[in-house]
Structure formats: C-alpha cells, structure tokens
DRENLO-397051 format. One record per atom (N, C-alpha, C): residue in one letter; atom name; y, x, z. Coordinates in Angstrom, 2 decimals, padded with zeros to 5 digits, always signed. Atoms other than C-alpha are relative to their C-alpha. Layout:
BEGIN
(r "A", "CA", (Y, X, Z))
...
//
This chain:
BEGIN
(r "M", "N", (+000.41, -001.02, -001.10))
(r "M", "CA", (+042.34, +008.71, +012.40))
(r "M", "C", (-000.56, +001.36, -000.60))
(r "S", "N", (+000.28, -001.40, +000.94))
(r "S", "CA", (+042.26, +012.54, +011.51))
(r "S", "C", (-001.55, +000.34, +000.38))
(r "R", "N", (+001.42, -000.31, +000.10))
(r "R", "CA", (+039.16, +014.05, +010.81))
(r "R", "C", (-000.04, +001.29, +000.93))
(r "P", "N", (+000.15, -001.36, -000.85))
(r "P", "CA", (+037.87, +016.86, +013.32))
(r "P", "C", (+000.01, +001.45, -000.70))
(r "L", "N", (+000.18, -001.68, +000.79))
(r "L", "CA", (+038.24, +020.72, +012.44))
(r "L", "C", (-001.02, +000.77, +000.54))
(r "V", "N", (+001.09, -000.79, +000.02))
(r "V", "CA", (+035.76, +023.02, +011.81))
(r "V", "C", (+000.67, +001.34, -000.43))
(r "Q", "N", (-000.31, -001.39, +000.32))
(r "Q", "CA", (+035.73, +026.71, +012.00))
(r "Q", "C", (-000.90, +000.51, -001.06))
(r "I", "N", (+000.70, -000.68, +000.87))
(r "I", "CA", (+034.30, +028.61, +008.90))
(r "I", "C", (+000.02, +001.27, +000.04))
(r "R", "N", (-000.25, -001.11, +000.19))
(r "R", "CA", (+033.56, +032.00, +008.90))
(r "R", "C", (-000.60, +000.85, -001.20))
(r "S", "N", (+000.66, -000.85, +000.87))
(r "S", "CA", (+032.73, +034.53, +006.00))
(r "S", "C", (-000.45, +000.90, +000.26))
(r "L", "N", (+000.91, -001.13, -000.46))
(r "L", "CA", (+030.49, +037.37, +005.70))
(r "L", "C", (+000.77, +000.89, +000.35))
(r "S", "N", (-000.92, -001.26, -000.56))
(r "S", "CA", (+033.28, +039.72, +006.42))
(r "S", "C", (+000.47, -000.13, +001.40))
(r "G", "N", (-000.70, +000.29, -001.57))
(r "G", "CA", (+034.21, +038.20, +009.65))
(r "G", "C", (+001.12, -000.88, +000.25))
(r "E", "N", (-001.40, +000.72, -000.44))
(r "E", "CA", (+037.32, +036.42, +009.06))
(r "E", "C", (-000.37, -001.61, +000.14))
(r "S", "N", (-000.12, +001.51, -000.22))
(r "S", "CA", (+037.78, +032.91, +010.06))
(r "S", "C", (+000.71, -000.81, -000.32))
(r "N", "N", (-001.24, +001.13, +000.97))
(r "N", "CA", (+039.35, +029.86, +008.60))
(r "N", "C", (-000.20, -001.41, +000.72))
(r "V", "N", (+000.19, +001.55, -000.54))
(r "V", "CA", (+039.72, +026.19, +010.29))
(r "V", "C", (+000.55, -000.96, -001.07))
(r "V", "N", (-000.38, +001.09, +000.92))
(r "V", "CA", (+039.61, +023.18, +007.93))
(r "V", "C", (-000.66, -001.27, +000.52))
(r "P", "N", (+000.36, +001.22, -000.37))
(r "P", "CA", (+039.07, +019.69, +008.47))
(r "P", "C", (-001.49, -000.45, -000.49))
(r "L", "N", (+001.48, +000.56, +000.31))
(r "L", "CA", (+035.41, +018.30, +008.39))
(r "L", "C", (+000.23, -001.07, -001.30))
(r "P", "N", (+000.31, +000.98, +000.99))
(r "P", "CA", (+034.44, +016.58, +005.18))
(r "P", "C", (-000.29, -001.46, +000.65))
(r "A", "N", (+000.18, +001.48, -000.23))
(r "A", "CA", (+034.82, +012.69, +005.23))
(r "A", "C", (-001.18, -000.42, +000.04))
(r "V", "N", (+001.53, +000.53, +000.32))
(r "V", "CA", (+030.98, +012.30, +004.18))
(r "V", "C", (-000.58, +000.37, +001.50))
(r "F", "N", (+000.75, -000.44, -001.20))
(r "F", "CA", (+030.12, +013.73, +007.76))
(r "F", "C", (+000.52, -001.01, +001.16))
(r "C", "N", (-000.41, +000.78, -000.89))
(r "C", "CA", (+032.23, +011.10, +009.41))
(r "C", "C", (-000.34, -001.27, +000.00))
(r "A", "N", (+000.26, +000.79, +000.32))
(r "A", "CA", (+030.62, +008.36, +007.91))
(r "A", "C", (-001.11, -000.53, +001.04))
(r "P", "N", (+000.79, +000.32, -000.86))
(r "P", "CA", (+028.46, +006.02, +010.03))
(r "P", "C", (-001.58, +000.01, -000.75))
(r "I", "N", (+001.51, -000.30, +000.52))
(r "I", "CA", (+024.53, +006.53, +009.54))
(r "I", "C", (-000.43, -001.57, -000.28))
(r "R", "N", (+000.58, +001.36, +000.24))
(r "R", "CA", (+022.93, +003.35, +007.82))
(r "R", "C", (-001.47, +000.09, +000.22))
(r "I", "N", (+001.41, +000.18, -000.47))
(r "I", "CA", (+019.88, +002.55, +009.73))
(r "I", "C", (-000.88, -000.48, -000.85))
(r "D", "N", (+000.80, +000.76, +000.83))
(r "D", "CA", (+018.49, +000.31, +007.05))
(r "D", "C", (-000.41, +000.96, -001.07))
(r "I", "N", (+000.41, -000.96, +001.09))
(r "I", "CA", (+018.61, +003.15, +004.49))
(r "I", "C", (-000.99, +001.22, +000.43))
(r "V", "N", (+000.82, -000.97, -000.75))
(r "V", "CA", (+016.90, +005.61, +007.16))
(r "V", "C", (-001.20, -000.57, -000.15))
(r "Q", "N", (+001.36, +000.81, -000.32))
(r "Q", "CA", (+013.95, +003.15, +007.90))
(r "Q", "C", (-000.53, -000.27, -001.45))
(r "H", "N", (+000.70, +000.07, +001.25))
(r "H", "CA", (+013.66, +002.56, +004.12))
(r "H", "C", (-000.43, +001.16, -000.53))
(r "V", "N", (+000.33, -001.44, +000.47))
(r "V", "CA", (+013.35, +006.23, +002.92))
(r "V", "C", (-001.13, +000.36, +000.87))
(r "H", "N", (+000.91, -000.45, -000.66))
(r "H", "CA", (+011.08, +006.89, +006.05))
(r "H", "C", (-001.16, -000.75, -000.43))
(r "R", "N", (+001.15, +000.61, +000.59))
(r "R", "CA", (+008.73, +003.95, +005.10))
(r "R", "C", (-000.48, +000.57, -001.34))
(r "D", "N", (+000.48, -000.36, +001.36))
(r "D", "CA", (+008.70, +005.03, +001.35))
(r "D", "C", (-000.67, +001.41, -000.02))
(r "M", "N", (+000.63, -001.22, -000.04))
(r "M", "CA", (+008.08, +008.69, +002.30))
(r "M", "C", (-001.34, +000.20, +000.72))
(r "A", "N", (+001.38, -000.22, -000.56))
(r "A", "CA", (+005.03, +007.83, +004.53))
(r "A", "C", (-001.10, -000.29, -001.03))
(r "K", "N", (+000.99, +000.47, +001.03))
(r "K", "CA", (+003.49, +006.00, +001.62))
(r "K", "C", (-000.36, +001.39, -000.96))
(r "N", "N", (+000.53, -001.07, +000.85))
(r "N", "CA", (+003.17, +009.31, -000.48))
(r "N", "C", (-000.90, +000.94, +000.72))
(r "K", "N", (+001.16, -000.39, -000.65))
(r "K", "CA", (+000.89, +010.48, +002.00))
(r "K", "C", (-001.70, -000.60, +000.08))
(r "R", "N", (+001.35, +000.78, +000.33))
(r "R", "CA", (-001.95, +007.92, +001.01))
(r "R", "C", (-000.72, +000.34, -001.11))
(r "Q", "N", (+000.88, -000.06, +000.91))
(r "Q", "CA", (-004.90, +008.17, -000.79))
(r "Q", "C", (-000.61, -001.17, -000.48))
(r "A", "N", (+000.51, +001.38, +000.57))
(r "A", "CA", (-006.37, +005.70, -003.15))
(r "A", "C", (-001.47, -000.32, +000.73))
(r "Y", "N", (+001.27, +000.44, -000.37))
(r "Y", "CA", (-009.26, +003.56, -002.08))
(r "Y", "C", (-000.06, -001.26, -000.72))
(r "S", "N", (+000.41, +001.30, +000.61))
(r "S", "CA", (-011.18, +000.65, -003.60))
(r "S", "C", (-001.39, -000.31, +000.20))
(r "V", "N", (+001.27, +000.57, +000.03))
(r "V", "CA", (-014.50, -001.29, -003.62))
(r "V", "C", (-000.65, +000.43, -000.92))
(r "N", "N", (+000.99, +000.03, +001.24))
(r "N", "CA", (-017.48, -000.63, -005.94))
(r "N", "C", (+000.12, -000.90, -000.90))
(r "V", "N", (+000.06, +001.38, +001.19))
(r "V", "CA", (-017.14, -002.62, -009.08))
(r "V", "C", (-000.83, -000.73, -000.06))
(r "N", "N", (+001.10, +000.99, +000.06))
(r "N", "CA", (-020.43, -003.97, -008.87))
(r "N", "C", (-000.26, -000.67, +001.49))
(r "A", "N", (+000.41, +000.63, -000.96))
(r "A", "CA", (-020.28, -004.96, -005.35))
(r "A", "C", (+000.06, -001.35, +000.24))
(r "G", "N", (+000.18, +001.54, +000.00))
(r "G", "CA", (-021.36, -008.52, -004.51))
(r "G", "C", (-000.66, -000.43, -001.14))
(r "K", "N", (+000.34, +000.57, +001.40))
(r "K", "CA", (-022.44, -008.94, -008.12))
(r "K", "C", (-001.44, +000.44, -000.36))
(r "E", "N", (+001.11, -000.66, +000.56))
(r "E", "CA", (-025.64, -007.19, -008.02))
(r "E", "C", (-001.33, -000.88, +000.59))
(r "N", "N", (+001.32, +000.83, -000.13))
(r "N", "CA", (-028.15, -010.26, -007.48))
(r "N", "C", (+000.11, -000.77, -001.22))
(r "A", "N", (+000.38, +000.75, +001.53))
(r "A", "CA", (-029.84, -012.19, -010.24))
(r "A", "C", (+000.47, -001.56, +000.72))
(r "A", "N", (-000.50, +001.33, -000.31))
(r "A", "CA", (-028.05, -015.77, -009.46))
(r "A", "C", (+000.48, -000.74, -000.90))
(r "L", "N", (-000.29, +000.95, +000.81))
(r "L", "CA", (-027.33, -018.75, -010.98))
(r "L", "C", (+000.33, -001.58, +000.61))
(r "S", "N", (-000.37, +001.04, -000.78))
(r "S", "CA", (-025.92, -022.19, -009.97))
(r "S", "C", (-001.14, -001.05, -000.48))
(r "W", "N", (+000.81, +001.22, +000.21))
(r "W", "CA", (-028.08, -025.32, -009.50))
(r "W", "C", (+000.21, -001.12, -000.79))
(r "G", "N", (-000.56, +001.08, +000.84))
(r "G", "CA", (-025.80, -027.25, -011.40))
(r "G", "C", (+000.21, -001.42, +001.33))
(r "T", "N", (-000.07, +001.25, -000.97))
(r "T", "CA", (-024.96, -030.96, -009.74))
(r "T", "C", (-000.97, -000.75, +000.08))
(r "G", "N", (+001.28, +000.73, -000.28))
(r "G", "CA", (-026.85, -033.51, -008.50))
(r "G", "C", (-000.86, +000.50, +001.14))
(r "R", "N", (+000.87, -000.22, -001.09))
(r "R", "CA", (-028.50, -031.73, -005.54))
(r "R", "C", (+000.56, -000.01, +001.43))
(r "A", "N", (-000.66, +000.10, -001.23))
(r "A", "CA", (-025.98, -032.24, -002.91))
(r "A", "C", (+000.57, +001.32, +000.56))
(r "V", "N", (-000.35, -001.10, -000.37))
(r "V", "CA", (-024.91, -028.78, -002.76))
(r "V", "C", (+001.00, +000.91, -000.71))
(r "S", "N", (-001.13, -000.58, +000.86))
(r "S", "CA", (-022.02, -026.65, -003.89))
(r "S", "C", (-000.36, +000.60, -001.25))
(r "R", "N", (+000.44, -000.49, +001.18))
(r "R", "CA", (-022.12, -025.49, -007.58))
(r "R", "C", (+000.06, +001.59, +000.16))
(r "I", "N", (-000.32, -001.73, +000.15))
(r "I", "CA", (-021.74, -021.74, -006.38))
(r "I", "C", (-001.49, +000.58, -000.36))
(r "P", "N", (+001.42, -000.62, +000.40))
(r "P", "CA", (-024.30, -019.58, -007.94))
(r "P", "C", (-000.89, +000.49, +001.11))
(r "R", "N", (+000.79, -000.27, -001.17))
(r "R", "CA", (-027.32, -019.02, -005.82))
(r "R", "C", (-001.24, +000.73, -000.44))
(r "V", "N", (+000.86, -000.95, +000.21))
(r "V", "CA", (-029.92, -016.28, -005.54))
(r "V", "C", (-001.49, -000.67, -000.40))
(r "T", "N", (+001.08, +000.53, +000.44))
(r "T", "CA", (-033.17, -017.20, -007.50))
(r "T", "C", (-001.32, +000.49, +001.19))
(r "G", "N", (+001.19, -000.27, -000.66))
(r "G", "CA", (-036.70, -016.66, -006.15))
(r "G", "C", (-000.42, -000.81, +001.19))
(r "S", "N", (+000.49, +000.79, -001.42))
(r "S", "CA", (-038.91, -017.89, -002.88))
(r "S", "C", (-000.50, +001.20, +000.63))
(r "G", "N", (+000.63, -000.97, -000.84))
(r "G", "CA", (-040.48, -016.13, -000.16))
(r "G", "C", (+000.76, +001.29, +000.75))
(r "T", "N", (-000.93, -001.10, -001.00))
(r "T", "CA", (-037.47, -014.54, +001.38))
(r "T", "C", (+001.07, -001.01, +000.41))
(r "H", "N", (-001.40, +001.15, -000.33))
(r "H", "CA", (-034.46, -015.98, +003.29))
(r "H", "C", (+001.04, +000.15, -000.73))
(r "R", "N", (-000.99, -000.06, +001.26))
(r "R", "CA", (-032.24, -014.60, +000.48))
(r "R", "C", (-000.06, -001.11, -001.27))
(r "A", "N", (+000.29, +000.87, +001.19))
(r "A", "CA", (-033.70, -016.95, -001.81))
(r "A", "C", (+000.83, -001.52, +000.09))
(r "G", "N", (-000.68, +001.09, -000.04))
(r "G", "CA", (-031.52, -020.22, -002.34))
(r "G", "C", (+001.36, +000.45, +000.66))
(r "Q", "N", (-001.51, -000.20, -000.76))
(r "Q", "CA", (-028.29, -018.56, -000.49))
(r "Q", "C", (+001.01, +000.20, -001.20))
(r "G", "N", (-000.87, -000.18, +001.11))
(r "G", "CA", (-025.41, -018.65, -002.40))
(r "G", "C", (+000.76, +001.88, -000.11))
(r "A", "N", (-000.41, -001.13, +000.61))
(r "A", "CA", (-024.01, -015.51, -004.26))
(r "A", "C", (+001.51, +000.17, -000.74))
(r "F", "N", (-000.97, -000.33, +000.98))
(r "F", "CA", (-021.30, -013.84, -006.29))
(r "F", "C", (+001.49, -000.36, +000.88))
(r "G", "N", (-001.17, +000.49, -000.48))
(r "G", "CA", (-018.43, -015.90, -004.51))
(r "G", "C", (+000.58, +000.66, +001.34))
(r "N", "N", (-000.62, -000.64, -001.05))
(r "N", "CA", (-015.72, -014.50, -002.21))
(r "N", "C", (-000.41, -000.80, +001.17))
(r "M", "N", (+000.07, +000.64, -001.18))
(r "M", "CA", (-016.42, -017.28, +000.37))
(r "M", "C", (-001.64, +000.24, +000.43))
(r "C", "N", (+001.66, -000.30, -000.26))
(r "C", "CA", (-020.46, -016.30, +000.39))
(r "C", "C", (-000.18, +001.38, +000.62))
(r "R", "N", (+000.63, -000.86, -000.92))
(r "R", "CA", (-022.30, -014.01, +002.78))
(r "R", "C", (-000.46, +001.19, -001.08))
(r "G", "N", (+000.24, -001.33, +000.99))
(r "G", "CA", (-022.69, -010.34, +000.60))
(r "G", "C", (+000.58, -000.45, -001.18))
(r "G", "N", (-000.50, +000.00, +001.07))
(r "G", "CA", (-020.66, -011.67, -002.18))
(r "G", "C", (+001.21, +000.90, +000.00))
(r "R", "N", (-001.02, -001.13, +000.03))
(r "R", "CA", (-017.76, -009.84, -003.72))
(r "R", "C", (+001.22, -000.45, +000.65))
(r "M", "N", (-001.26, +000.43, -000.88))
(r "M", "CA", (-014.30, -009.90, -002.01))
(r "M", "C", (+000.96, -000.55, -000.98))
(r "F", "N", (-001.08, +000.58, +001.01))
(r "F", "CA", (-011.31, -011.82, -003.67))
(r "F", "C", (+001.10, +001.26, -000.33))
(r "A", "N", (-000.97, -001.13, +000.56))
(r "A", "CA", (-009.13, -009.40, -005.75))
(r "A", "C", (-000.50, +001.07, +000.50))
(r "P", "N", (+000.64, -001.40, -000.52))
(r "P", "CA", (-011.33, -006.37, -005.19))
(r "P", "C", (+001.17, +001.10, -000.42))
(r "T", "N", (-001.07, -001.27, +000.27))
(r "T", "CA", (-009.07, -003.21, -004.62))
(r "T", "C", (-000.23, +000.89, -000.92))
(r "K", "N", (+000.27, -001.09, +000.94))
(r "K", "CA", (-008.39, -000.97, -007.31))
(r "K", "C", (+000.95, +001.37, +000.54))
(r "T", "N", (-000.88, -001.40, -000.42))
(r "T", "CA", (-007.47, +002.74, -007.32))
(r "T", "C", (+001.19, -000.13, -000.89))
(r "W", "N", (-001.13, -000.57, +000.89))
(r "W", "CA", (-004.64, +002.34, -009.84))
(r "W", "C", (+001.12, -001.23, +000.53))
(r "R", "N", (-001.12, +000.32, -000.67))
(r "R", "CA", (-002.58, +000.52, -007.41))
(r "R", "C", (+001.20, +000.96, +000.17))
(r "R", "N", (-001.09, -001.24, +000.02))
(r "R", "CA", (+000.89, +002.02, -006.89))
(r "R", "C", (+000.16, +000.27, +001.31))
(r "W", "N", (+000.13, -000.52, -001.49))
(r "W", "CA", (+000.31, +004.03, -003.77))
(r "W", "C", (+001.38, +000.64, +000.51))
(r "H", "N", (-001.16, -001.07, -000.45))
(r "H", "CA", (+003.44, +006.42, -004.08))
(r "H", "C", (+001.16, -000.65, -000.42))
(r "R", "N", (-001.49, +000.68, +000.30))
(r "R", "CA", (+007.09, +005.61, -004.35))
(r "R", "C", (+001.17, +001.37, +000.01))
(r "K", "N", (-000.62, -000.77, +000.26))
(r "K", "CA", (+009.63, +007.67, -005.71))
(r "K", "C", (+001.28, -000.12, +000.46))
(r "I", "N", (-001.19, -000.23, -000.41))
(r "I", "CA", (+012.87, +008.21, -003.69))
(r "I", "C", (+001.25, +000.89, -000.72))
(r "S", "N", (-001.25, -000.57, +000.22))
(r "S", "CA", (+016.30, +009.13, -004.74))
(r "S", "C", (+000.45, +001.38, +000.61))
(r "K", "N", (-000.29, -001.08, -000.68))
(r "K", "CA", (+017.40, +012.59, -004.08))
(r "K", "C", (+001.56, -000.29, +001.14))
(r "G", "N", (-001.34, +000.30, -000.91))
(r "G", "CA", (+020.84, +011.07, -002.61))
(r "G", "C", (-000.46, -000.66, +001.26))
(r "Q", "N", (+000.71, +000.72, -001.34))
(r "Q", "CA", (+018.61, +008.68, -000.17))
(r "Q", "C", (-000.36, +000.84, +000.84))
(r "R", "N", (+000.64, -000.90, -000.99))
(r "R", "CA", (+016.76, +011.36, +001.06))
(r "R", "C", (+000.95, +000.84, +000.47))
(r "R", "N", (-001.00, -000.93, -000.78))
(r "R", "CA", (+019.51, +013.62, +001.90))
(r "R", "C", (+000.82, -000.82, +000.84))
//
C-alpha cells in the first residue's frame, strides 16, 4: 500500500509533493495512550498523610490474659466512658489506621519523551 502524498511549501512559496512518512500511517496504540494519560495525571497530585501520632495519644496498656477480653491495650482510668476501651489498634475506635499514609509515597511518574509524543 502506497503512502499518501503531502504538499510541502517552502518560505519562498515553492511547493513540493512528497510521500507522508511511514510513522504517520502507523495505527495508534490505545494501550500506550491510556498508560501515558494515567501517568501524566499522577503528576498533578499533592502528597498527603495522617499525623504520625494519630491514634497513639492515649495512655493505654493491655490487661493481659485471664479477663475474658482481647489483649488489645486499653485506656486507663475510671469515671469516663473512655476508660477500659481498646486503644492503639487499627480495629479500635479512635485507634491508628493500618499502615498510616506517608508523604514519601511515589506520587509522580516519569514518562519517556517517546511515549509522550
């Protein structure tokens, strides 16, 4: 299959007809387009994270075994609803999250110039 012909004009006004370069006849790879767009969108993100002390600001210690309750650390004291509640664990209300988010996550992606083009 022959390549389509295109007209090229110089600054002086002379025109010349040449075949279109083969690269412009190649099919567009949708998977590469999606990959590049997804990675370029990641470059607009800002880092976020939780406070390093979030969920760890209570005085709590485990009651140990023998009390028919789980061995999770429990808030000390009495005279308040919070006393005796589980603390620190990711399964506890008011506890820290599992794998707290960090600002040094890899937020941005480098994309090669050839793929961007």
